PyMOL CGO cylinders between C-alpha atoms (Angstrom):
from pymol import cmd
from pymol.cgo import CYLINDER

trace = [
    CYLINDER, -16.54, -47.67, -0.60, -20.15, -46.64, -0.06, 0.3, 1, 1, 1, 1, 1, 1,
    CYLINDER, -20.15, -46.64, -0.06, -19.29, -43.44, 1.64, 0.3, 1, 1, 1, 1, 1, 1,
    CYLINDER, -19.29, -43.44, 1.64, -17.24, -42.19, -1.30, 0.3, 1, 1, 1, 1, 1, 1,
    CYLINDER, -17.24, -42.19, -1.30, -19.68, -43.36, -4.13, 0.3, 1, 1, 1, 1, 1, 1,
    CYLINDER, -19.68, -43.36, -4.13, -20.56, -40.93, -6.84, 0.3, 1, 1, 1, 1, 1, 1,
    CYLINDER, -20.56, -40.93, -6.84, -23.92, -39.34, -7.18, 0.3, 1, 1, 1, 1, 1, 1,
    CYLINDER, -23.92, -39.34, -7.18, -24.77, -41.66, -10.11, 0.3, 1, 1, 1, 1, 1, 1,
    CYLINDER, -24.77, -41.66, -10.11, -24.09, -44.64, -8.01, 0.3, 1, 1, 1, 1, 1, 1,
    CYLINDER, -24.09, -44.64, -8.01, -26.54, -43.35, -5.34, 0.3, 1, 1, 1, 1, 1, 1,
    CYLINDER, -26.54, -43.35, -5.34, -29.14, -42.81, -8.01, 0.3, 1, 1, 1, 1, 1, 1,
    CYLINDER, -29.14, -42.81, -8.01, -28.81, -46.33, -9.37, 0.3, 1, 1, 1, 1, 1, 1,
    CYLINDER, -28.81, -46.33, -9.37, -28.99, -47.73, -5.79, 0.3, 1, 1, 1, 1, 1, 1,
    CYLINDER, -28.99, -47.73, -5.79, -32.18, -45.79, -5.14, 0.3, 1, 1, 1, 1, 1, 1,
    CYLINDER, -32.18, -45.79, -5.14, -33.77, -46.73, -8.49, 0.3, 1, 1, 1, 1, 1, 1,
    CYLINDER, -33.77, -46.73, -8.49, -32.81, -50.41, -7.88, 0.3, 1, 1, 1, 1, 1, 1,
    CYLINDER, -32.81, -50.41, -7.88, -34.34, -50.40, -4.45, 0.3, 1, 1, 1, 1, 1, 1,
    CYLINDER, -34.34, -50.40, -4.45, -37.56, -48.68, -5.71, 0.3, 1, 1, 1, 1, 1, 1,
    CYLINDER, -37.56, -48.68, -5.71, -37.84, -51.18, -8.56, 0.3, 1, 1, 1, 1, 1, 1,
    CYLINDER, -37.84, -51.18, -8.56, -37.40, -54.10, -6.16, 0.3, 1, 1, 1, 1, 1, 1,
    CYLINDER, -37.40, -54.10, -6.16, -40.03, -52.60, -3.84, 0.3, 1, 1, 1, 1, 1, 1,
    CYLINDER, -40.03, -52.60, -3.84, -42.53, -52.27, -6.74, 0.3, 1, 1, 1, 1, 1, 1,
    CYLINDER, -42.53, -52.27, -6.74, -41.87, -55.79, -8.05, 0.3, 1, 1, 1, 1, 1, 1,
    CYLINDER, -41.87, -55.79, -8.05, -42.21, -57.25, -4.49, 0.3, 1, 1, 1, 1, 1, 1,
    CYLINDER, -42.21, -57.25, -4.49, -45.36, -55.39, -3.97, 0.3, 1, 1, 1, 1, 1, 1,
    CYLINDER, -45.36, -55.39, -3.97, -46.84, -56.49, -7.17, 0.3, 1, 1, 1, 1, 1, 1,
    CYLINDER, -46.84, -56.49, -7.17, -45.87, -60.17, -6.46, 0.3, 1, 1, 1, 1, 1, 1,
    CYLINDER, -45.87, -60.17, -6.46, -47.51, -60.00, -3.13, 0.3, 1, 1, 1, 1, 1, 1,
    CYLINDER, -47.51, -60.00, -3.13, -50.60, -58.31, -4.55, 0.3, 1, 1, 1, 1, 1, 1,
    CYLINDER, -50.60, -58.31, -4.55, -51.17, -61.08, -7.02, 0.3, 1, 1, 1, 1, 1, 1,
    CYLINDER, -51.17, -61.08, -7.02, -51.22, -63.67, -4.25, 0.3, 1, 1, 1, 1, 1, 1,
    CYLINDER, -51.22, -63.67, -4.25, -53.45, -61.60, -2.00, 0.3, 1, 1, 1, 1, 1, 1,
    CYLINDER, -53.45, -61.60, -2.00, -56.04, -60.84, -4.65, 0.3, 1, 1, 1, 1, 1, 1,
    CYLINDER, -56.04, -60.84, -4.65, -56.05, -63.98, -6.65, 0.3, 1, 1, 1, 1, 1, 1,
    CYLINDER, -56.05, -63.98, -6.65, -57.94, -65.97, -4.00, 0.3, 1, 1, 1, 1, 1, 1,
    CYLINDER, -57.94, -65.97, -4.00, -60.71, -63.40, -4.17, 0.3, 1, 1, 1, 1, 1, 1,
    CYLINDER, -60.71, -63.40, -4.17, -60.69, -62.88, -7.96, 0.3, 1, 1, 1, 1, 1, 1,
    CYLINDER, -60.69, -62.88, -7.96, -61.06, -66.42, -9.02, 0.3, 1, 1, 1, 1, 1, 1,
    CYLINDER, -61.06, -66.42, -9.02, -64.21, -68.48, -8.35, 0.3, 1, 1, 1, 1, 1, 1,
    CYLINDER, -64.21, -68.48, -8.35, -63.73, -71.42, -6.06, 0.3, 1, 1, 1, 1, 1, 1,
    CYLINDER, -63.73, -71.42, -6.06, -64.07, -73.86, -9.03, 0.3, 1, 1, 1, 1, 1, 1,
    CYLINDER, -64.07, -73.86, -9.03, -61.20, -72.30, -10.82, 0.3, 1, 1, 1, 1, 1, 1,
    CYLINDER, -61.20, -72.30, -10.82, -59.10, -70.95, -7.95, 0.3, 1, 1, 1, 1, 1, 1,
    CYLINDER, -59.10, -70.95, -7.95, -56.27, -73.52, -8.17, 0.3, 1, 1, 1, 1, 1, 1,
    CYLINDER, -56.27, -73.52, -8.17, -55.92, -73.06, -11.88, 0.3, 1, 1, 1, 1, 1, 1,
    CYLINDER, -55.92, -73.06, -11.88, -55.76, -69.24, -11.51, 0.3, 1, 1, 1, 1, 1, 1,
    CYLINDER, -55.76, -69.24, -11.51, -53.28, -69.47, -8.70, 0.3, 1, 1, 1, 1, 1, 1,
    CYLINDER, -53.28, -69.47, -8.70, -51.23, -71.84, -10.88, 0.3, 1, 1, 1, 1, 1, 1,
    CYLINDER, -51.23, -71.84, -10.88, -51.24, -69.35, -13.78, 0.3, 1, 1, 1, 1, 1, 1,
    CYLINDER, -51.24, -69.35, -13.78, -50.11, -66.54, -11.36, 0.3, 1, 1, 1, 1, 1, 1,
    CYLINDER, -50.11, -66.54, -11.36, -47.31, -68.65, -9.95, 0.3, 1, 1, 1, 1, 1, 1,
    CYLINDER, -47.31, -68.65, -9.95, -46.22, -69.73, -13.50, 0.3, 1, 1, 1, 1, 1, 1,
    CYLINDER, -46.22, -69.73, -13.50, -46.10, -66.00, -14.48, 0.3, 1, 1, 1, 1, 1, 1,
    CYLINDER, -46.10, -66.00, -14.48, -44.01, -65.20, -11.45, 0.3, 1, 1, 1, 1, 1, 1,
    CYLINDER, -44.01, -65.20, -11.45, -41.55, -68.13, -12.08, 0.3, 1, 1, 1, 1, 1, 1,
    CYLINDER, -41.55, -68.13, -12.08, -41.16, -67.10, -15.73, 0.3, 1, 1, 1, 1, 1, 1,
    CYLINDER, -41.16, -67.10, -15.73, -40.21, -63.68, -14.57, 0.3, 1, 1, 1, 1, 1, 1,
    CYLINDER, -40.21, -63.68, -14.57, -37.53, -65.20, -12.24, 0.3, 1, 1, 1, 1, 1, 1,
    CYLINDER, -37.53, -65.20, -12.24, -36.00, -66.94, -15.38, 0.3, 1, 1, 1, 1, 1, 1,
    CYLINDER, -36.00, -66.94, -15.38, -35.95, -63.86, -17.50, 0.3, 1, 1, 1, 1, 1, 1,
    CYLINDER, -35.95, -63.86, -17.50, -34.60, -61.41, -14.88, 0.3, 1, 1, 1, 1, 1, 1,
    CYLINDER, -34.60, -61.41, -14.88, -31.01, -62.51, -15.10, 0.3, 1, 1, 1, 1, 1, 1,
    CYLINDER, -31.01, -62.51, -15.10, -31.05, -62.23, -18.85, 0.3, 1, 1, 1, 1, 1, 1,
    CYLINDER, -31.05, -62.23, -18.85, -32.19, -58.58, -18.43, 0.3, 1, 1, 1, 1, 1, 1,
    CYLINDER, -32.19, -58.58, -18.43, -29.58, -57.85, -15.90, 0.3, 1, 1, 1, 1, 1, 1,
    CYLINDER, -29.58, -57.85, -15.90, -26.83, -59.00, -18.42, 0.3, 1, 1, 1, 1, 1, 1,
    CYLINDER, -26.83, -59.00, -18.42, -27.97, -56.41, -20.88, 0.3, 1, 1, 1, 1, 1, 1,
    CYLINDER, -27.97, -56.41, -20.88, -25.83, -53.95, -19.00, 0.3, 1, 1, 1, 1, 1, 1,
    CYLINDER, -25.83, -53.95, -19.00, -25.84, -50.14, -18.95, 0.3, 1, 1, 1, 1, 1, 1,
    CYLINDER, -25.84, -50.14, -18.95, -28.99, -48.31, -17.75, 0.3, 1, 1, 1, 1, 1, 1,
    CYLINDER, -28.99, -48.31, -17.75, -31.53, -50.74, -19.61, 0.3, 1, 1, 1, 1, 1, 1,
    CYLINDER, -31.53, -50.74, -19.61, -32.00, -53.16, -16.68, 0.3, 1, 1, 1, 1, 1, 1,
    CYLINDER, -32.00, -53.16, -16.68, -32.79, -50.27, -14.44, 0.3, 1, 1, 1, 1, 1, 1,
    CYLINDER, -32.79, -50.27, -14.44, -35.27, -48.91, -16.93, 0.3, 1, 1, 1, 1, 1, 1,
    CYLINDER, -35.27, -48.91, -16.93, -36.95, -52.29, -17.51, 0.3, 1, 1, 1, 1, 1, 1,
    CYLINDER, -36.95, -52.29, -17.51, -37.21, -53.34, -13.83, 0.3, 1, 1, 1, 1, 1, 1,
    CYLINDER, -37.21, -53.34, -13.83, -38.40, -49.77, -12.82, 0.3, 1, 1, 1, 1, 1, 1,
    CYLINDER, -38.40, -49.77, -12.82, -41.01, -49.77, -15.57, 0.3, 1, 1, 1, 1, 1, 1,
    CYLINDER, -41.01, -49.77, -15.57, -42.37, -53.15, -14.72, 0.3, 1, 1, 1, 1, 1, 1,
    CYLINDER, -42.37, -53.15, -14.72, -42.50, -52.43, -11.05, 0.3, 1, 1, 1, 1, 1, 1,
    CYLINDER, -42.50, -52.43, -11.05, -44.52, -49.23, -11.75, 0.3, 1, 1, 1, 1, 1, 1,
    CYLINDER, -44.52, -49.23, -11.75, -46.75, -51.02, -14.26, 0.3, 1, 1, 1, 1, 1, 1,
    CYLINDER, -46.75, -51.02, -14.26, -47.42, -53.74, -11.71, 0.3, 1, 1, 1, 1, 1, 1,
    CYLINDER, -47.42, -53.74, -11.71, -48.28, -51.21, -9.11, 0.3, 1, 1, 1, 1, 1, 1,
    CYLINDER, -48.28, -51.21, -9.11, -50.52, -49.23, -11.38, 0.3, 1, 1, 1, 1, 1, 1,
    CYLINDER, -50.52, -49.23, -11.38, -52.38, -52.19, -12.82, 0.3, 1, 1, 1, 1, 1, 1,
    CYLINDER, -52.38, -52.19, -12.82, -53.07, -53.51, -9.38, 0.3, 1, 1, 1, 1, 1, 1,
    CYLINDER, -53.07, -53.51, -9.38, -55.24, -50.44, -8.82, 0.3, 1, 1, 1, 1, 1, 1,
    CYLINDER, -55.24, -50.44, -8.82, -57.53, -51.59, -11.56, 0.3, 1, 1, 1, 1, 1, 1,
    CYLINDER, -57.53, -51.59, -11.56, -58.43, -54.76, -9.73, 0.3, 1, 1, 1, 1, 1, 1,
    CYLINDER, -58.43, -54.76, -9.73, -62.10, -54.83, -8.64, 0.3, 1, 1, 1, 1, 1, 1,
    CYLINDER, -62.10, -54.83, -8.64, -62.93, -54.38, -4.94, 0.3, 1, 1, 1, 1, 1, 1,
    CYLINDER, -62.93, -54.38, -4.94, -64.66, -57.45, -3.56, 0.3, 1, 1, 1, 1, 1, 1,
    CYLINDER, -64.66, -57.45, -3.56, -65.16, -56.39, -0.04, 0.3, 1, 1, 1, 1, 1, 1,
    CYLINDER, -65.16, -56.39, -0.04, -68.76, -56.83, 1.06, 0.3, 1, 1, 1, 1, 1, 1,
    CYLINDER, -68.76, -56.83, 1.06, -69.72, -58.48, -2.21, 0.3, 1, 1, 1, 1, 1, 1,
    CYLINDER, -69.72, -58.48, -2.21, -70.95, -62.17, -2.66, 0.3, 1, 1, 1, 1, 1, 1,
    CYLINDER, -70.95, -62.17, -2.66, -68.36, -64.05, -4.61, 0.3, 1, 1, 1, 1, 1, 1,
    CYLINDER, -68.36, -64.05, -4.61, -69.16, -66.71, -7.19, 0.3, 1, 1, 1, 1, 1, 1,
    CYLINDER, -69.16, -66.71, -7.19, -68.75, -70.28, -5.88, 0.3, 1, 1, 1, 1, 1, 1,
]
cmd.load_cgo(trace, "trace")
């Protein structure tokens, strides 16, 4: 079973876990920063848009998995890395006065 898996299987497993880690981190980052990025008057609308985007992703994910081959690993890995990289572009709001 797992102890006798080929090197390619181990590579797929590692890439899958790294992709899942990146996607989970991006998902958590959106919720953490959304409350700071949106002004109070638009906060609920902004959080709703973030939630909608996340839910659309959950509908699309099974379709990507059904593509087969190495394409799902490439797509999920790239999206995880893209989410992690774009979260670094978010502005720092610590110590700044936020709009009401």
